[in-house]
C-alpha positions as CSV (number, residue, x, y, z in Angstrom):
1,M,254.6,24.6,265.8
2,S,253.5,23.6,262.0
3,V,251.2,21.4,260.3
4,S,251.3,19.8,257.1
5,L,247.8,19.7,254.8
6,S,247.1,18.7,251.6
7,V,244.2,21.2,251.4
8,P,243.5,24.7,251.1
9,V,243.7,26.7,254.6
10,Y,241.5,30.0,254.2
11,A,241.7,32.3,257.2
12,G,238.2,34.1,258.6
13,V,238.0,37.5,258.4
14,M,234.7,38.9,259.9
15,V,233.9,42.7,259.6
16,V,232.6,44.4,262.8
17,A,229.9,46.1,262.2
18,S,229.0,47.5,265.5
19,A,230.4,47.5,269.0
20,G,227.3,46.0,270.1
21,M,227.7,43.3,267.6
22,A,231.3,42.7,269.1
23,R,230.7,42.4,272.5
24,N,228.0,40.3,271.7
25,L,230.4,37.9,269.6
26,A,233.1,38.1,272.6
27,A,230.7,37.2,275.0
28,K,229.3,33.9,273.1
29,I,232.3,33.0,271.2
30,P,235.1,32.3,273.9
31,D,238.0,32.1,271.2
32,I,237.1,34.6,269.3
33,D,239.8,37.8,269.6
34,I,238.1,41.5,269.2
35,P,240.6,43.9,270.5
36,E,239.1,46.8,272.6
37,K,240.6,49.4,270.7
38,L,238.6,48.2,267.1
39,V,235.1,48.0,269.5
40,A,236.1,51.6,270.5
41,D,237.0,52.7,266.9
42,V,233.6,51.2,265.8
43,E,231.9,53.0,268.4
44,R,233.1,56.4,267.1
45,D,233.2,55.1,263.3
46,R,230.9,52.4,261.7
47,D,233.2,52.3,259.2
48,A,236.3,51.4,261.1
49,G,235.1,47.9,261.0
50,V,235.2,47.7,257.1
51,A,238.7,49.2,257.7
52,A,240.1,46.7,259.8
53,A,238.7,43.6,258.1
54,C,240.3,44.9,254.8
55,E,243.8,45.9,256.6
56,Q,243.5,42.3,257.8
57,I,242.8,40.5,254.7
58,L,245.5,42.7,253.3
59,A,248.1,41.3,256.1
60,I,246.8,37.9,255.5
61,R,247.8,38.0,251.8
62,D,251.1,39.4,252.2
63,S,252.2,36.9,254.9
64,G,251.2,33.8,252.3
65,A,250.3,31.8,255.2
66,F,247.1,31.1,254.1
67,D,245.4,29.8,250.6
68,G,242.9,32.7,250.8
69,V,240.3,34.5,253.1
70,H,236.6,33.6,253.9
71,L,235.1,37.1,254.3
72,V,232.1,37.5,256.3
73,P,230.9,41.2,255.3
74,V,228.1,41.4,257.4
75,S,225.8,44.0,256.0
76,R,229.4,46.0,254.5
77,Y,229.8,44.0,251.1
78,R,229.8,47.4,249.1
79,Q,232.2,48.9,251.2
80,V,234.8,46.2,251.6
81,A,234.9,45.5,247.9
82,A,235.2,49.3,247.0
83,L,238.1,49.6,249.5
84,L,239.8,45.9,248.7
85,E,239.6,47.1,244.6
86,R,241.6,50.2,245.3
87,E,244.3,48.2,247.3
88,L,244.4,45.0,245.1
């Protein structure tokens, strides 16, 4: 299925800052998809959410499917910026 739009479309990407945050969002927002592996990774390493968000941003950019990304960095703005600056 495809839709033709005459306005920019941005993909939403949120940094998962903690396993608790991920579980809370998944419980309250039925359409959100947070892989259990990401939750486990963030539980072991709090920077895993930053890495996952940056990987998603780069994949979205490379896909060309969206006009850009609406990033919700939570409290990890500097970490995300530093990692993306190296990649872009």
